[in-house]
C-alpha positions in Angstrom: 158.7 -128.1 -9.5 161.9 -126.7 -8.0 165.4 -127.8 -9.1 168.8 -128.1 -7.6 172.0 -126.9 -9.3 174.8 -129.0 -7.8 178.4 -128.2 -8.6 181.5 -130.1 -7.4 184.7 -128.0 -7.9 188.4 -128.1 -7.5 189.8 -124.5 -7.8 193.1 -124.3 -9.6 193.4 -120.5 -9.9 191.8 -118.8 -6.9 192.0 -115.3 -8.3 190.2 -116.1 -11.6 187.7 -118.3 -9.8 187.0 -115.5 -7.3 186.0 -113.3 -10.2 183.7 -116.1 -11.5 182.1 -116.3 -8.0 181.7 -112.5 -7.8 179.8 -112.4 -11.2 178.0 -115.8 -10.9 176.2 -115.0 -7.7 174.1 -112.1 -9.1 173.4 -114.1 -12.3 172.1 -117.0 -10.3 170.0 -114.7 -8.1 168.6 -113.0 -11.2 167.1 -116.3 -12.3 165.6 -117.1 -8.9 168.5 -119.1 -7.6 169.1 -119.3 -3.9 172.3 -120.8 -2.5 171.7 -123.7 0.0 175.4 -124.7 0.4 178.6 -123.1 -0.7 182.0 -124.5 0.3 180.6 -125.9 3.6 181.9 -129.0 5.4 181.2 -132.2 3.6 182.0 -135.9 3.7 182.9 -137.7 0.5 181.5 -141.2 0.5 181.8 -142.2 -3.1 183.2 -140.9 -6.4 185.8 -138.3 -7.1 186.3 -135.8 -4.3 186.2 -132.1 -5.2 187.2 -129.6 -2.5 184.2 -127.2 -3.1 180.6 -128.2 -3.3 177.8 -125.8 -4.2 174.0 -126.3 -4.1 171.5 -123.7 -5.3 167.7 -124.1 -5.6 165.9 -122.6 -8.6 162.1 -122.2 -9.1 162.3 -124.8 -11.9 164.6 -126.9 -14.0 164.0 -124.5 -16.9 165.0 -121.5 -14.7 168.3 -123.2 -13.8 169.0 -124.1 -17.4 168.2 -120.6 -18.6 170.5 -119.2 -15.9 173.4 -121.4 -17.2 172.9 -120.3 -20.8 172.3 -116.6 -19.9 174.8 -114.0 -21.1 175.5 -112.9 -17.5 176.4 -116.4 -16.3 178.4 -117.2 -19.4 180.4 -114.1 -18.8 181.1 -115.3 -15.3 181.9 -118.8 -16.5 184.6 -117.4 -18.8 186.6 -116.7 -15.6 186.1 -120.3 -14.3 187.3 -122.0 -17.5 190.9 -123.0 -16.9 190.6 -121.9 -13.3 188.8 -125.0 -11.9 187.9 -128.6 -12.6 184.1 -128.7 -12.3 181.1 -131.0 -12.5 177.7 -129.4 -12.7 174.3 -131.1 -12.7 170.8 -129.8 -12.4 168.3 -132.1 -10.7 164.5 -131.6 -10.4 163.3 -132.0 -6.9 160.6 -134.5 -6.1 157.5 -133.0 -4.5 157.2 -133.7 -0.8 
């Protein structure tokens, strides 16, 4: 079953976060992740607003978790730490 990686982000250091994004994209793709939305228009209806919202689909919840824990993604994440306020959740999709 596929899974969605959903991140809500406020970038506080655009230069460092840009390096994160440059490295994170290939790490996500290497684990089968495909971006569905990145920084597109949005409407905040409830909860804490974050200026950037990202959704990627992975082949499975396990693939998404493996991506997060991979050396490549962790190297990218080193650039995001201190450069953004982030919330990240991985949600398994329901079959249609």
